[in-house]
N, C-alpha and C positions, 0 to 999 in steps of 0.2 A: 919283387919277385917272390918274396916269402909269402906275401898275402895271396898271390896268385896260386902258390902251391897249397896254402892252408885252404882257400876257397875250393880247389879241386879236391882235396881230401874230404872236405866237409860234404861236398856233392856226392862223391862216391859212398860215403857213410850213410847218407840219407837214403840212397837208392837201396842199400843193403838192410835199412831199417834199424841201424844202430844208432844214429844221431837223431834223437827225437826231442829233446829239450827236456825242461823240469817237469816232473809229474805234479798234477794238481794237488794241493793239500786238502782241500775240502771238496769231496766228491759226494754224489747222491747217498753213498753208504755211510757218510760220516754222520755221527749221532746228532750233533748240532744242527746240521743241514736238514736232516729228516724231521728233527723237532720243529725246526723254523717252518718247514713246509706244512707240517700237521697243524701249527698254530695258525697259519695263514688261511688254511682251508676250513678251520673249525671255529675260529673267533673274529671279532671285528677289530682286532688290534691293528694298529698302524705298522707298517713294515720296520720303521724305525725302532719302534718298542720291542718287536719281535727279535730284531737283531742285537739289541742290548740284552735281552733274556738269554738268547742262545750265544751270545759272544761271537757273531761272524759279521762282517761288514755287509753294507747294503748291496755293494757291487757283487758280492760273492752270492748273496741271496738271489739277486736278479738273474745272475748268470745260471745258477743252478735251477731257478724256477723256470726259465726258458727250457733248459734242458729236460727237466721234468714234464713239462707240458708236452714237449715233442715226443717223449716216450709214452706219455699217456694218450696222445692222439694216435700214435702209431700201433698201440695195442687195441684201441677202440675200432680203428678203421680196418685192421687186419693187415697191415703192411708187412 
């Protein structure tokens, strides 16, 4: 019964836009992520080495790289 009430409350909060979850720590505005993307575009260093230099994980790098590519493509195609 408690779980049902909790789930109902979460559903209502999500609809109101209050219940969004944890905010990402590393966004495209983060200095380390920006530096990693810049290194990836301008050098031939492997991603593993870039991540060591910038102190971010490979998973974070690839996640933000995909996000960066989507933004870049949206700007160039005019969406």
